[in-house]
C-alpha positions in Angstrom: -201.8 -37.6 91.0 -199.8 -38.8 94.0 -201.0 -42.4 93.3 -199.9 -42.3 89.7 -196.4 -41.0 90.7 -196.1 -43.8 93.3 -196.9 -46.5 90.6 -194.1 -45.0 88.4 -191.7 -45.1 91.3 -192.6 -48.7 92.1 -192.1 -49.8 88.5 -188.7 -48.1 88.3 -187.6 -49.8 91.5 -188.7 -53.1 90.3 -186.8 -52.6 87.0 -183.7 -51.6 88.9 -184.0 -54.5 91.3 -184.2 -57.0 88.4 -181.2 -55.4 86.9 -179.2 -56.2 90.0 -179.9 -59.9 89.6 -179.5 -60.0 85.8 -177.1 -62.8 85.1 -175.3 -60.8 82.3 -175.1 -57.5 84.1 -171.4 -57.9 84.9 -170.6 -58.8 81.3 -172.7 -55.9 80.1 -170.9 -53.5 82.4 -167.5 -54.8 81.2 -168.5 -54.5 77.5 -169.7 -51.0 78.0 -166.6 -50.1 80.0 -164.3 -51.3 77.3 -166.2 -49.2 74.8 -165.9 -46.2 77.1 -162.2 -46.9 77.6 -161.7 -47.0 73.8 -163.7 -43.8 73.3 -162.5 -41.6 76.1 -159.5 -43.3 77.8 -159.2 -44.1 81.5 -160.1 -40.5 82.5 -163.4 -40.7 80.8 -164.5 -43.9 82.6 -166.3 -43.9 86.0 -168.7 -46.3 87.6 -171.3 -43.5 87.6 -171.0 -42.9 83.9 -170.9 -46.6 83.3 -174.2 -47.1 85.1 -175.8 -44.3 83.0 -174.5 -45.9 79.8 -175.8 -49.4 80.6 -179.1 -48.0 81.9 -179.0 -49.2 85.5 -179.1 -47.4 88.8 -175.8 -45.7 89.8 -175.3 -48.2 92.6 -175.7 -51.3 90.4 -172.1 -51.4 89.2 -170.9 -51.5 92.9 -172.5 -55.0 93.2 -169.8 -56.2 90.8 -166.9 -53.8 91.3 -166.1 -52.1 94.6 -164.4 -49.1 92.9 -162.9 -47.9 89.6 -159.6 -49.7 90.2 -161.4 -53.0 90.5 -163.2 -52.3 87.3 -160.0 -51.4 85.5 -158.4 -54.6 86.7 -161.3 -56.6 85.4 -161.0 -54.9 82.0 -157.2 -55.7 81.9 -158.0 -59.3 82.8 -160.1 -59.6 79.7 -157.2 -58.1 77.6 -154.8 -60.7 78.9 -157.3 -63.5 78.4 -157.8 -62.4 74.8 -154.0 -62.4 74.3 -153.6 -65.8 75.8 -156.3 -67.3 73.7 -154.9 -65.8 70.5 -151.4 -67.1 71.3 -152.9 -70.6 71.9 -154.7 -70.5 68.6 -151.6 -69.5 66.7 -149.3 -72.1 68.2 -151.8 -74.9 67.8 -152.1 -74.4 64.0 -151.1 -77.2 61.8 -149.2 -76.8 58.5 -147.0 -73.9 59.6 -143.3 -73.9 60.5 -142.2 -72.8 63.9 -140.9 -69.6 62.5 -144.2 -68.8 60.8 -146.0 -69.3 64.1 -143.6 -67.1 65.9 -144.0 -64.5 63.2 -147.8 -64.6 63.6 -147.4 -64.4 67.4 -145.1 -61.4 67.1 -147.4 -59.6 64.6 -150.5 -60.5 66.6 -149.0 -58.8 69.7 -148.1 -55.6 67.8 -151.4 -55.6 65.9 -153.5 -55.9 69.1 -151.6 -53.0 70.7 -152.1 -50.8 67.6 -155.8 -51.6 67.4 -156.5 -51.4 71.1 -154.1 -48.7 72.5 -156.1 -47.8 75.6 -156.5 -51.5 76.5 -152.8 -52.1 75.9 -151.9 -49.1 78.1 -154.1 -50.5 80.9 -152.6 -54.0 80.6 -149.0 -52.9 80.7 -149.0 -49.3 81.8 -148.5 -47.5 85.1 -152.2 -46.9 85.9 -152.4 -50.2 87.7 -148.9 -51.5 88.1 -147.1 -48.4 89.2 -149.7 -47.9 91.9 -149.3 -51.6 93.0 -153.1 -51.8 92.9 -153.6 -54.9 90.8 -156.2 -57.3 92.1 -155.3 -60.9 92.8 -157.3 -62.1 89.8 -155.4 -59.8 87.5 -152.0 -60.9 89.0 -153.0 -64.5 88.5 -153.4 -64.0 84.8 -150.8 -61.3 84.1 -147.8 -62.7 85.9 -147.8 -66.0 84.1 -147.7 -64.1 80.8 -144.0 -63.5 81.0 -143.4 -67.0 82.4 -145.1 -68.4 79.4 -142.8 -66.2 77.2 -139.7 -67.7 79.0 -141.0 -71.2 78.5 -141.7 -70.7 74.8 -138.3 -69.1 74.3 -136.6 -72.1 75.8 -138.6 -74.4 73.5 -137.7 -72.3 70.5 -134.0 -72.5 71.5 -134.3 -76.3 71.8 -135.9 -76.4 68.3 -133.1 -74.4 66.9 -135.3 -71.4 66.1 -133.4 -69.1 68.5 -129.8 -69.1 69.5 -129.2 -71.8 72.2 -126.1 -70.1 73.6 -128.1 -67.1 74.9 -129.5 -67.1 78.4 -133.2 -68.0 78.1 -134.4 -65.4 80.6 -132.4 -62.6 79.0 -133.5 -63.6 75.5 -137.1 -63.7 76.6 -136.7 -60.2 78.1 -135.1 -58.8 75.0 -137.7 -60.3 72.6 -140.6 -59.2 74.7 -139.0 -55.8 75.2 -138.7 -55.4 71.4 -142.4 -56.2 71.0 -143.3 -53.8 73.7 -141.1 -51.1 72.3 -142.5 -51.4 68.8 -146.0 -51.3 70.3 -145.2 -48.1 72.2 -143.8 -46.5 69.1 -147.0 -47.2 67.2 -149.3 -46.1 70.0 -147.4 -42.9 70.6 -146.9 -42.2 66.9 -143.1 -41.8 67.2 -141.1 -42.8 64.1 -143.7 -45.4 63.1 -147.2 -45.8 62.0 -149.5 -48.8 61.2 -148.2 -49.0 57.6 -144.8 -50.1 59.1 -146.1 -53.0 61.2 -145.5 -55.8 58.7 -142.0 -54.7 57.8 -141.0 -54.1 61.5 -142.3 -57.5 62.6 -140.5 -59.3 59.7 -137.3 -57.4 60.6 -137.5 -58.3 64.3 -138.3 -62.0 63.6 -135.4 -62.3 61.2 -133.0 -60.8 63.8 -134.1 -63.1 66.6 -134.5 -66.4 64.6 -132.1 -68.6 62.7 -134.4 -70.5 60.2 
């Protein structure tokens, strides 16, 4: 009986050991973590629960994330990467006017926030930034986001899409602040719901642009 039990233990250890070295374990952990974030919010996510969900030992996630904060930062990184890639896709489209591209960008930002409220809160909320606990990797992808907005605003001013007489930095702050404000109204369910997205985006774009 003891011999049979030992064989089972050895088999379990071997399976766990192979999981540690599985090339896609980090990706699997992140995918599962994003699903848990969506289902139960930040409070419902822990490295221990994540390990159980993926089916690995409870120490396995620590080979990739030293603590919950590092896991949350890695999830937020993926959110910013998705946002950057979507923006690049929109602005590289042919056959659209500059205003049409800006409209798609604006609507894409709001739509992503509405569809992924927990992720949006993690990317722009106080959980990470108020505590000043962002990892260097997250800072490296998050901080350039606003700089990119400033650069695009300057380009839109030069193209005549946005008022050239306005200070570029302030205009970028106001336009992004408007996007963020609309996103928060939708997420919090205050005075707006998803049926209003198209009209709100069109109204904002018309206010900020001249074409």
